[in-house]
TORKOL-4160 file (C-alpha; in steps of 0.2 Angstrom, whole numbers, padded with zeros to 4 digits, m for minus):
90
<pt num="1" X="m0001" Y="m0001" Z="0000"/>
<pt num="2" X="0014" Y="0013" Z="0004"/>
<pt num="3" X="0022" Y="0009" Z="m0013"/>
<pt num="4" X="0007" Y="0012" Z="m0024"/>
<pt num="5" X="0001" Y="0004" Z="m0038"/>
<pt num="6" X="0012" Y="0000" Z="m0054"/>
<pt num="7" X="0017" Y="0013" Z="m0065"/>
<pt num="8" X="0008" Y="0012" Z="m0082"/>
<pt num="9" X="0023" Y="0022" Z="m0091"/>
<pt num="10" X="0033" Y="0008" Z="m0091"/>
<pt num="11" X="0031" Y="m0008" Z="m0103"/>
<pt num="12" X="0044" Y="m0020" Z="m0097"/>
<pt num="13" X="0053" Y="m0012" Z="m0082"/>
<pt num="14" X="0037" Y="m0009" Z="m0072"/>
<pt num="15" X="0039" Y="m0023" Z="m0059"/>
<pt num="16" X="0058" Y="m0017" Z="m0055"/>
<pt num="17" X="0052" Y="0000" Z="m0053"/>
<pt num="18" X="0039" Y="m0005" Z="m0042"/>
<pt num="19" X="0052" Y="m0015" Z="m0031"/>
<pt num="20" X="0063" Y="0001" Z="m0032"/>
<pt num="21" X="0047" Y="0011" Z="m0025"/>
<pt num="22" X="0047" Y="m0002" Z="m0011"/>
<pt num="23" X="0064" Y="m0002" Z="m0006"/>
<pt num="24" X="0064" Y="0017" Z="m0004"/>
<pt num="25" X="0048" Y="0016" Z="0007"/>
<pt num="26" X="0050" Y="0000" Z="0018"/>
<pt num="27" X="0062" Y="m0010" Z="0027"/>
<pt num="28" X="0071" Y="m0023" Z="0018"/>
<pt num="29" X="0080" Y="m0037" Z="0025"/>
<pt num="30" X="0092" Y="m0049" Z="0016"/>
<pt num="31" X="0088" Y="m0068" Z="0013"/>
<pt num="32" X="0102" Y="m0079" Z="0006"/>
<pt num="33" X="0088" Y="m0089" Z="m0003"/>
<pt num="34" X="0076" Y="m0085" Z="m0017"/>
<pt num="35" X="0060" Y="m0078" Z="m0011"/>
<pt num="36" X="0052" Y="m0078" Z="m0029"/>
<pt num="37" X="0053" Y="m0083" Z="m0046"/>
<pt num="38" X="0046" Y="m0078" Z="m0063"/>
<pt num="39" X="0048" Y="m0088" Z="m0078"/>
<pt num="40" X="0051" Y="m0083" Z="m0098"/>
<pt num="41" X="0044" Y="m0091" Z="m0113"/>
<pt num="42" X="0044" Y="m0086" Z="m0131"/>
<pt num="43" X="0027" Y="m0078" Z="m0128"/>
<pt num="44" X="0033" Y="m0066" Z="m0112"/>
<pt num="45" X="0033" Y="m0049" Z="m0113"/>
<pt num="46" X="0051" Y="m0050" Z="m0107"/>
<pt num="47" X="0057" Y="m0059" Z="m0123"/>
<pt num="48" X="0045" Y="m0053" Z="m0136"/>
<pt num="49" X="0050" Y="m0034" Z="m0131"/>
<pt num="50" X="0068" Y="m0038" Z="m0124"/>
<pt num="51" X="0074" Y="m0023" Z="m0134"/>
<pt num="52" X="0062" Y="m0010" Z="m0125"/>
<pt num="53" X="0072" Y="m0015" Z="m0111"/>
<pt num="54" X="0088" Y="m0004" Z="m0118"/>
<pt num="55" X="0076" Y="0010" Z="m0120"/>
<pt num="56" X="0069" Y="0011" Z="m0102"/>
<pt num="57" X="0080" Y="0003" Z="m0091"/>
<pt num="58" X="0093" Y="0018" Z="m0091"/>
<pt num="59" X="0079" Y="0030" Z="m0091"/>
<pt num="60" X="0072" Y="0022" Z="m0076"/>
<pt num="61" X="0090" Y="0020" Z="m0065"/>
<pt num="62" X="0092" Y="0038" Z="m0071"/>
<pt num="63" X="0076" Y="0046" Z="m0063"/>
<pt num="64" X="0078" Y="0035" Z="m0048"/>
<pt num="65" X="0097" Y="0040" Z="m0045"/>
<pt num="66" X="0094" Y="0057" Z="m0048"/>
<pt num="67" X="0080" Y="0059" Z="m0034"/>
<pt num="68" X="0089" Y="0070" Z="m0022"/>
<pt num="69" X="0079" Y="0062" Z="m0008"/>
<pt num="70" X="0086" Y="0045" Z="m0012"/>
<pt num="71" X="0093" Y="0040" Z="0005"/>
<pt num="72" X="0112" Y="0039" Z="0006"/>
<pt num="73" X="0110" Y="0019" Z="0010"/>
<pt num="74" X="0102" Y="0017" Z="m0007"/>
<pt num="75" X="0113" Y="0030" Z="m0016"/>
<pt num="76" X="0128" Y="0021" Z="m0010"/>
<pt num="77" X="0122" Y="0006" Z="m0023"/>
<pt num="78" X="0121" Y="0018" Z="m0038"/>
<pt num="79" X="0139" Y="0014" Z="m0045"/>
<pt num="80" X="0136" Y="m0004" Z="m0045"/>
<pt num="81" X="0118" Y="m0005" Z="m0050"/>
<pt num="82" X="0123" Y="0007" Z="m0066"/>
<pt num="83" X="0137" Y="m0006" Z="m0070"/>
<pt num="84" X="0125" Y="m0021" Z="m0070"/>
<pt num="85" X="0111" Y="m0010" Z="m0079"/>
<pt num="86" X="0124" Y="m0007" Z="m0094"/>
<pt num="87" X="0130" Y="m0025" Z="m0092"/>
<pt num="88" X="0112" Y="m0031" Z="m0095"/>
<pt num="89" X="0108" Y="m0017" Z="m0109"/>
<pt num="90" X="0124" Y="m0024" Z="m0120"/>
């Protein structure tokens, strides 16, 4: 409820953006095991629109890390996040 609804601006990164909002508004704890999974198949949006990630992901990360109210403990992950994002887009 505190994170709000999915943002309809995004086509393929909407889940990621939603979880990034959750991380800003809620207390998170590290768990060394999988707590959720998703599957891909030839008709899944992540496969069919995979090039859309190259458009949306840099925009999402730029918006997220440029927010001046972003807490320092999250801002500390910016460099590693951007490196991982660039690798994924490549």
